[in-house]
TIDREN-71457 format. One record per residue (C-alpha): residue number from 1; residue in three letters; z, y, x. Coordinates in steps of 0.25 Angstrom, whole numbers. Example, Ala and Ser with C-alpha at 12.3 -4.5 7.8 and 13.67 -1.06 7.14 Angstrom:
! TIDREN-71457
(atom 1,ALA,(31,-18,49)) (atom 2,SER,(29,-4,55)) 
END
This chain:
! TIDREN-71457
(atom 1,MET,(409,154,566)) (atom 2,SER,(404,160,579)) (atom 3,ARG,(408,172,587)) (atom 4,ASN,(394,178,585)) (atom 5,GLN,(396,177,570)) (atom 6,ILE,(410,184,571)) (atom 7,LEU,(404,195,579)) (atom 8,LYS,(393,197,569)) (atom 9,VAL,(402,198,558)) (atom 10,LEU,(411,208,566)) (atom 11,SER,(399,216,569)) (atom 12,SER,(397,218,554)) (atom 13,VAL,(412,221,553)) (atom 14,LEU,(411,232,564)) (atom 15,MET,(398,237,557)) (atom 16,VAL,(405,240,544)) (atom 17,THR,(418,245,550)) (atom 18,THR,(409,255,558)) (atom 19,ILE,(403,260,545)) (atom 20,THR,(417,263,539)) (atom 21,LEU,(420,271,552)) (atom 22,ILE,(409,281,549)) (atom 23,PHE,(416,286,537)) (atom 24,PRO,(429,292,544)) (atom 25,LEU,(419,296,555)) (atom 26,VAL,(412,305,544)) (atom 27,VAL,(426,310,540)) (atom 28,GLY,(429,314,554)) (atom 29,LEU,(416,321,555)) (atom 30,LEU,(418,329,542)) (atom 31,TYR,(432,333,546)) (atom 32,ALA,(427,336,561)) (atom 33,GLU,(438,327,566)) (atom 34,LYS,(438,321,581)) (atom 35,GLU,(441,308,575)) (atom 36,ALA,(426,307,571)) (atom 37,LYS,(423,304,586)) (atom 38,VAL,(432,292,586)) (atom 39,PHE,(426,286,573)) (atom 40,LEU,(412,288,579)) (atom 41,ALA,(416,281,592)) (atom 42,ILE,(422,269,585)) (atom 43,ILE,(409,268,576)) (atom 44,VAL,(400,268,588)) (atom 45,SER,(408,258,595)) (atom 46,LEU,(409,249,583)) (atom 47,MET,(394,250,581)) (atom 48,ILE,(392,245,595)) (atom 49,ILE,(401,233,594)) (atom 50,SER,(396,229,580)) (atom 51,TYR,(382,229,586)) (atom 52,ILE,(386,221,598)) (atom 53,PHE,(393,211,589)) (atom 54,SER,(380,210,580)) (atom 55,LEU,(372,206,592)) (atom 56,PHE,(379,192,591)) (atom 57,LYS,(370,182,584)) (atom 58,ASP,(376,175,572)) (atom 59,THR,(371,161,573)) (atom 60,ASP,(383,154,566)) (atom 61,ALA,(380,149,552)) (atom 62,LYS,(394,143,550)) (atom 63,HIS,(403,151,541)) (atom 64,SER,(417,147,537)) (atom 65,THR,(430,153,531)) (atom 66,LYS,(436,152,545)) (atom 67,SER,(425,161,550)) (atom 68,GLY,(428,171,539)) (atom 69,PHE,(442,172,542)) (atom 70,LEU,(439,174,557)) (atom 71,VAL,(429,185,554)) (atom 72,VAL,(438,192,544)) (atom 73,GLY,(450,192,553)) (atom 74,LEU,(442,197,565)) (atom 75,SER,(435,208,556)) (atom 76,TRP,(449,213,551)) (atom 77,LEU,(455,214,565)) (atom 78,LEU,(442,221,570)) (atom 79,ILE,(442,231,559)) (atom 80,THR,(457,234,561)) (atom 81,ILE,(455,237,575)) (atom 82,ILE,(443,246,572)) (atom 83,GLY,(451,253,561)) (atom 84,ALA,(461,256,572)) (atom 85,LEU,(452,263,581)) (atom 86,PRO,(450,276,574)) (atom 87,PHE,(465,278,573)) (atom 88,TYR,(467,275,587)) (atom 89,PHE,(456,283,594)) (atom 90,SER,(457,295,585)) (atom 91,GLY,(472,296,589)) (atom 92,ALA,(477,296,575)) (atom 93,ILE,(485,283,578)) (atom 94,PRO,(488,283,593)) (atom 95,ASN,(494,269,593)) (atom 96,PHE,(484,258,592)) (atom 97,PHE,(493,248,585)) (atom 98,ASP,(495,259,574)) (atom 99,CYS,(480,260,573)) (atom 100,ILE,(479,245,571)) (atom 101,PHE,(490,245,561)) (atom 102,GLU,(483,257,553)) (atom 103,SER,(470,250,554)) (atom 104,ALA,(475,237,549)) (atom 105,SER,(483,244,538)) (atom 106,GLY,(470,251,534)) (atom 107,PHE,(460,240,533)) (atom 108,THR,(470,230,527)) (atom 109,THR,(473,241,517)) (atom 110,THR,(488,240,519)) (atom 111,GLY,(490,255,521)) (atom 112,ALA,(502,254,530)) (atom 113,SER,(502,265,540)) (atom 114,ILE,(508,269,553)) (atom 115,LEU,(504,284,552)) (atom 116,ASN,(516,294,550)) (atom 117,GLU,(506,305,548)) (atom 118,ILE,(493,303,540)) (atom 119,ASP,(490,317,535)) (atom 120,SER,(486,323,548)) (atom 121,LEU,(476,312,552)) (atom 122,PRO,(461,315,554)) (atom 123,LYS,(453,313,541)) (atom 124,SER,(444,303,548)) (atom 125,ILE,(456,294,552)) (atom 126,LEU,(462,296,538)) (atom 127,PHE,(448,292,532)) (atom 128,TRP,(447,279,541)) (atom 129,ARG,(461,275,538)) (atom 130,ALA,(458,276,523)) (atom 131,GLU,(445,269,525)) (atom 132,THR,(451,257,531)) (atom 133,HIS,(457,254,518)) (atom 134,PHE,(444,255,511)) (atom 135,ILE,(437,245,520)) (atom 136,GLY,(449,236,521)) (atom 137,GLY,(451,236,505)) (atom 138,LEU,(439,226,503)) (atom 139,GLY,(438,222,518)) (atom 140,ILE,(428,225,529)) (atom 141,LEU,(421,212,527)) (atom 142,VAL,(419,214,512)) (atom 143,PHE,(411,227,516)) (atom 144,MET,(404,220,527)) (atom 145,VAL,(399,209,518)) (atom 146,ALA,(395,219,507)) (atom 147,LEU,(387,228,517)) (atom 148,ILE,(382,218,528)) (atom 149,PRO,(373,206,524)) (atom 150,LEU,(380,193,530)) (atom 151,ALA,(379,179,526)) (atom 152,ASP,(386,176,513)) (atom 153,GLN,(393,164,518)) (atom 154,ARG,(400,172,529)) (atom 155,ASN,(404,183,520)) (atom 156,ILE,(411,173,511)) (atom 157,TYR,(420,168,522)) (atom 158,MET,(423,181,527)) (atom 159,LEU,(427,187,513)) (atom 160,LYS,(435,175,510)) (atom 161,ALA,(443,179,522)) (atom 162,GLU,(444,194,519)) (atom 163,MET,(445,195,504)) (atom 164,PRO,(459,196,498)) (atom 165,GLY,(464,186,487)) (atom 166,PRO,(464,171,484)) (atom 167,SER,(451,171,476)) (atom 168,VAL,(440,174,487)) (atom 169,GLY,(436,160,489)) (atom 170,LYS,(427,161,477)) (atom 171,LEU,(417,171,484)) (atom 172,LYS,(403,168,480)) (atom 173,PRO,(390,167,489)) (atom 174,LYS,(385,181,485)) (atom 175,LEU,(397,187,492)) (atom 176,ARG,(390,200,497)) (atom 177,ASP,(387,204,483)) (atom 178,ASN,(401,202,479)) (atom 179,MET,(406,210,491)) (atom 180,LYS,(397,221,487)) (atom 181,ILE,(403,221,473)) (atom 182,SER,(417,222,479)) (atom 183,VAL,(413,234,488)) (atom 184,ILE,(406,241,477)) (atom 185,THR,(418,239,468)) (atom 186,TYR,(427,244,479)) (atom 187,VAL,(418,256,481)) (atom 188,VAL,(417,260,466)) (atom 189,LEU,(432,259,464)) (atom 190,SER,(434,268,476)) (atom 191,ILE,(424,278,472)) (atom 192,THR,(430,279,458)) (atom 193,MET,(444,281,464)) (atom 194,LEU,(438,292,474)) (atom 195,ILE,(433,299,462)) (atom 196,CYS,(446,298,454)) (atom 197,LEU,(453,304,467)) (atom 198,LEU,(444,315,468)) (atom 199,CYS,(446,318,453)) (atom 200,CYS,(461,319,457)) (atom 201,ARG,(457,331,467)) (atom 202,LEU,(458,323,480)) (atom 203,SER,(450,328,491)) (atom 204,LEU,(438,319,494)) (atom 205,PHE,(444,314,507)) (atom 206,ASP,(458,311,501)) (atom 207,ALA,(451,304,489)) (atom 208,ILE,(442,295,498)) (atom 209,THR,(454,291,507)) (atom 210,THR,(463,288,495)) (atom 211,THR,(452,280,489)) (atom 212,MET,(449,271,501)) (atom 213,ALA,(464,269,503)) (atom 214,THR,(466,265,488)) (atom 215,ALA,(453,256,487)) (atom 216,GLY,(458,248,499)) (atom 217,THR,(472,248,493)) (atom 218,GLY,(476,253,507)) (atom 219,GLY,(485,265,505)) (atom 220,PHE,(481,274,518)) (atom 221,MET,(482,288,513)) (atom 222,ILE,(478,301,521)) (atom 223,TYR,(492,307,518)) (atom 224,ASN,(506,303,522)) (atom 225,GLU,(511,304,508)) (atom 226,SER,(500,294,503)) (atom 227,VAL,(495,296,489)) (atom 228,ALA,(508,304,486)) (atom 229,TYR,(501,315,494)) (atom 230,TYR,(492,320,483)) (atom 231,HIS,(504,321,472)) (atom 232,SER,(493,318,462)) (atom 233,VAL,(496,309,450)) (atom 234,GLY,(481,308,448)) (atom 235,VAL,(479,302,462)) (atom 236,ASP,(490,293,461)) (atom 237,VAL,(484,287,447)) (atom 238,VAL,(471,285,454)) (atom 239,CYS,(476,278,465)) (atom 240,THR,(485,269,456)) (atom 241,ILE,(473,265,448)) (atom 242,PHE,(464,262,460)) (atom 243,MET,(475,255,468)) (atom 244,ILE,(476,245,456)) (atom 245,LEU,(461,244,454)) (atom 246,PHE,(458,241,469)) (atom 247,GLY,(469,230,468)) (atom 248,VAL,(461,223,457)) (atom 249,ASN,(452,211,461)) (atom 250,PHE,(438,216,463)) (atom 251,ASN,(433,205,454)) (atom 252,PHE,(439,213,443)) (atom 253,TYR,(429,224,445)) (atom 254,PHE,(417,214,447)) (atom 255,PHE,(420,208,434)) (atom 256,LEU,(422,221,427)) (atom 257,TYR,(408,225,433)) (atom 258,LEU,(402,212,427)) (atom 259,LYS,(409,215,414)) (atom 260,GLN,(415,201,415)) (atom 261,TRP,(427,205,406)) (atom 262,LYS,(434,191,406)) (atom 263,GLN,(435,191,421)) (atom 264,ILE,(439,205,424)) (atom 265,ILE,(454,204,421)) (atom 266,SER,(458,192,430)) (atom 267,GLU,(471,185,431)) (atom 268,GLU,(474,192,444)) (atom 269,VAL,(470,206,439)) (atom 270,ARG,(479,204,426)) (atom 271,TRP,(491,201,435)) (atom 272,TYR,(488,212,445)) (atom 273,PHE,(489,222,433)) (atom 274,VAL,(501,215,427)) (atom 275,VAL,(508,216,441)) (atom 276,ILE,(505,231,442)) (atom 277,PHE,(509,235,428)) (atom 278,GLY,(522,226,429)) (atom 279,ALA,(526,232,442)) (atom 280,ILE,(524,246,437)) (atom 281,ALA,(532,243,425)) (atom 282,LEU,(544,237,432)) (atom 283,ILE,(544,248,443)) (atom 284,ILE,(544,259,433)) (atom 285,TRP,(555,252,425)) (atom 286,ASN,(564,250,438)) (atom 287,SER,(562,263,444)) (atom 288,TRP,(560,272,432)) (atom 289,HIS,(572,281,436)) (atom 290,MET,(564,285,449)) (atom 291,PHE,(553,292,442)) (atom 292,ASN,(551,304,433)) (atom 293,GLY,(547,297,420)) (atom 294,PHE,(537,286,417)) (atom 295,TRP,(524,293,421)) (atom 296,ASP,(530,296,435)) (atom 297,ALA,(535,282,436)) (atom 298,LEU,(522,276,432)) (atom 299,HIS,(514,285,442)) (atom 300,HIS,(522,281,454)) (atom 301,VAL,(525,266,451)) (atom 302,SER,(511,263,447)) (atom 303,PHE,(505,269,459)) (atom 304,THR,(515,262,468)) (atom 305,VAL,(513,248,461)) (atom 306,ALA,(498,250,462)) (atom 307,SER,(499,254,477)) (atom 308,THR,(507,242,480)) (atom 309,ILE,(500,231,472)) (atom 310,SER,(487,236,477)) (atom 311,THR,(493,237,491)) (atom 312,THR,(487,251,492)) (atom 313,GLY,(500,257,497)) (atom 314,PHE,(499,271,492)) (atom 315,VAL,(512,278,490)) (atom 316,ILE,(516,289,481)) (atom 317,THR,(531,286,480)) (atom 318,ASN,(542,279,488)) (atom 319,TYR,(544,266,481)) (atom 320,GLU,(555,262,491)) (atom 321,LEU,(564,272,482)) (atom 322,TRP,(562,263,470)) (atom 323,PRO,(572,253,465)) (atom 324,ALA,(572,239,472)) (atom 325,PHE,(566,232,460)) (atom 326,SER,(554,242,461)) (atom 327,ARG,(553,241,476)) (atom 328,ASN,(552,226,475)) (atom 329,ILE,(541,226,465)) (atom 330,ILE,(533,235,475)) (atom 331,LEU,(536,224,485)) (atom 332,LEU,(531,213,476)) (atom 333,LEU,(518,221,473)) (atom 334,MET,(516,222,488)) (atom 335,PHE,(516,207,489)) (atom 336,CYS,(507,205,476)) (atom 337,GLY,(496,214,480)) (atom 338,ALA,(483,216,472)) (atom 339,CYS,(472,207,467)) (atom 340,GLY,(464,198,476)) (atom 341,GLY,(450,203,478)) (atom 342,SER,(455,217,478)) (atom 343,THR,(458,227,490)) (atom 344,GLY,(473,225,488)) (atom 345,GLY,(482,217,497)) (atom 346,GLY,(495,208,494)) (atom 347,ILE,(496,194,490)) (atom 348,LYS,(486,196,478)) (atom 349,VAL,(489,195,464)) (atom 350,SER,(479,183,463)) (atom 351,ARG,(487,175,474)) (atom 352,LEU,(500,178,467)) (atom 353,ILE,(495,173,453)) (atom 354,LEU,(489,160,460)) (atom 355,MET,(503,158,467)) (atom 356,PHE,(510,159,454)) (atom 357,LYS,(501,149,447)) (atom 358,GLN,(502,139,458)) (atom 359,MET,(517,140,458)) (atom 360,THR,(517,138,442)) (atom 361,ARG,(508,126,444)) (atom 362,ASP,(516,120,455)) (atom 363,ILE,(529,121,446)) (atom 364,SER,(521,115,434)) (atom 365,ARG,(517,103,443)) (atom 366,MET,(532,101,447)) (atom 367,LEU,(536,100,433)) (atom 368,ASN,(524,92,428)) (atom 369,PRO,(517,85,440)) (atom 370,ARG,(506,79,432)) (atom 371,SER,(502,92,426)) (atom 372,VAL,(489,99,430)) (atom 373,HIS,(490,114,433)) (atom 374,VAL,(478,122,438)) (atom 375,VAL,(480,136,444)) (atom 376,THR,(470,146,437)) (atom 377,MET,(466,160,439)) (atom 378,ASP,(459,167,428)) (atom 379,GLY,(457,153,421)) (atom 380,LYS,(451,147,433)) (atom 381,ALA,(457,136,441)) (atom 382,VAL,(461,140,455)) (atom 383,GLU,(457,131,467)) (atom 384,GLU,(469,124,474)) (atom 385,ASP,(463,130,487)) (atom 386,VAL,(466,144,482)) (atom 387,THR,(480,142,478)) (atom 388,ARG,(483,135,491)) (atom 389,ASP,(477,147,498)) (atom 390,VAL,(487,156,490)) (atom 391,TYR,(499,147,495)) (atom 392,SER,(494,148,509)) (atom 393,PHE,(492,163,509)) (atom 394,MET,(506,165,503)) (atom 395,MET,(513,156,514)) (atom 396,VAL,(506,163,525)) (atom 397,TYR,(509,176,518)) (atom 398,VAL,(524,174,518)) (atom 399,VAL,(524,169,533)) (atom 400,LEU,(516,181,537)) (atom 401,LEU,(526,190,529)) (atom 402,VAL,(538,183,536)) (atom 403,VAL,(532,183,550)) (atom 404,GLY,(527,198,549)) (atom 405,THR,(540,203,544)) (atom 406,LEU,(547,196,556)) (atom 407,LEU,(537,202,566)) (atom 408,VAL,(538,216,560)) (atom 409,SER,(553,215,560)) (atom 410,LEU,(553,215,575)) (atom 411,ASP,(552,230,574)) (atom 412,GLY,(566,230,569)) (atom 413,THR,(562,235,555)) (atom 414,THR,(570,232,542)) (atom 415,PHE,(567,219,535)) (atom 416,GLU,(562,227,523)) (atom 417,THR,(552,235,532)) (atom 418,SER,(547,223,540)) (atom 419,LEU,(545,214,527)) (atom 420,THR,(538,225,519)) (atom 421,ALA,(530,230,531)) (atom 422,VAL,(524,216,532)) (atom 423,ILE,(523,214,517)) (atom 424,THR,(515,227,515)) (atom 425,CYS,(506,224,527)) (atom 426,ILE,(503,209,523)) (atom 427,ASN,(500,214,508)) (atom 428,ASN,(493,227,513)) (atom 429,VAL,(501,236,505)) (atom 430,GLY,(506,247,515)) (atom 431,PRO,(520,253,512)) (atom 432,GLY,(532,243,511)) (atom 433,PHE,(547,246,511)) (atom 434,GLY,(556,252,522)) (atom 435,MET,(550,257,534)) (atom 436,VAL,(536,254,528)) (atom 437,GLY,(539,260,515)) (atom 438,PRO,(530,269,506)) (atom 439,ILE,(534,282,514)) (atom 440,CYS,(534,275,528)) (atom 441,ASN,(524,268,537)) (atom 442,PHE,(523,258,548)) (atom 443,SER,(523,267,560)) (atom 444,GLY,(538,262,563)) (atom 445,PHE,(533,248,567)) (atom 446,SER,(530,243,581)) (atom 447,ASN,(516,240,586)) (atom 448,PHE,(519,225,585)) (atom 449,ALA,(524,227,571)) (atom 450,LYS,(511,235,567)) (atom 451,MET,(502,224,573)) (atom 452,VAL,(510,214,565)) (atom 453,LEU,(508,222,552)) (atom 454,SER,(494,225,555)) (atom 455,LEU,(491,210,556)) (atom 456,ILE,(499,207,544)) (atom 457,MET,(490,218,536)) (atom 458,LEU,(477,211,541)) (atom 459,LEU,(483,197,537)) (atom 460,GLY,(487,203,523)) (atom 461,ARG,(473,209,521)) (atom 462,LEU,(465,197,524)) (atom 463,GLU,(475,187,516)) (atom 464,ILE,(481,182,529)) (atom 465,PHE,(472,171,533)) (atom 466,PRO,(460,177,539)) (atom 467,MET,(469,185,549)) (atom 468,LEU,(479,174,551)) (atom 469,LEU,(468,164,555)) (atom 470,LEU,(463,173,566)) (atom 471,PHE,(475,167,574)) (atom 472,SER,(470,153,572)) (atom 473,PRO,(462,148,584)) (atom 474,ALA,(454,139,575)) (atom 475,LEU,(447,151,569)) (atom 476,TYR,(441,154,583)) (atom 477,LYS,(433,141,585)) (atom 478,PHE,(419,148,584)) (atom 479,GLY,(407,140,580)) (atom 480,LYS,(396,138,591)) 
END
């Protein structure tokens, strides 16, 4: 892949990002905020840079997975830096390292924040903060492919690097049409949630920002108290339902639209709901004494479980006060995450299913070496490359978890804080335990720790390898 080809793609990324900045600009103008000038200046600057990049001729016909990784990694670094600019130049966040952290957390839909005071921020900044979740939920390149005509082959390699989950290798040639369906599904679900929140008597601004934070399973709210600010059971129920829905593999909605009933409830989706209902039941059983009856327990526990497994990170109760058994279930849900092909983070349910099946197959082989066992998902054989990739992912995942925890602990924080900060960032969850618990934030970390955690968030959002490979010199051997 040539440098010109990379610049052409980055030009498209800048174009789409510029379009997204128009919305907070409009909000700033509607509320007569001085921050509108900041958004306007950034938009003009990006348009000029995008135009300059577009002047380079794309003559390279070669496309590969390596080029896809490179473009995706560079694109996400670029939008993270761009996303930090409104925070910094508006003065909302004076420290640029904090701006990078907040931007990375937004676009990766992690929802971890360094802000101690949110309520007083300008409306345009609050809108941009929530919008980064909405963009990052599907991915900037998904929107780009759906909106801008590029070569299908190149799209496949880029989206294989960006889309979450171990099943992306089966993308088909008419990828742009598939991405359009994903974007349409995403928008339709978002509009449905918006209408439900308006019915709960939220203001239009509150309903839009809450919807964007939920759709991207991110968790950035416009109030310090998160969703608890509204003191509304109706809002909590709507958020609970849609957090779960956005954590479902989007293939579910595609097959639902096609009325292919046999394929709607896949093995992954079934286990996703089993884990959710099982976790709710176990936590209610263990922490029953902390609530005012069954409905109060169901309300708070189901919201927290949905928020954690979907990696949204909304908070309506301090789960650190729950018994150890319940807290450990929440910790396990942070690792589990949502379905592959959803907006949620974590290891992914499909990957855990494959790991378990591979483990049982290996045990069976030990007991009976001559037996033939095939790993299947939904009745279809899984290729060896897929299971091997799952093992590779988990091995690197554990290494990053250990290294990240050691680096963050240089700040002198407790082991619980350091470990769960890395866990919640690599799984794109948001709140953790200790100093980064549900009623705390990440402001207490040093600039070095914030940069480490920002990189970990990007690694987690892109399933590790696209970002990790940016550190490989072989990736930069451009074609002539």
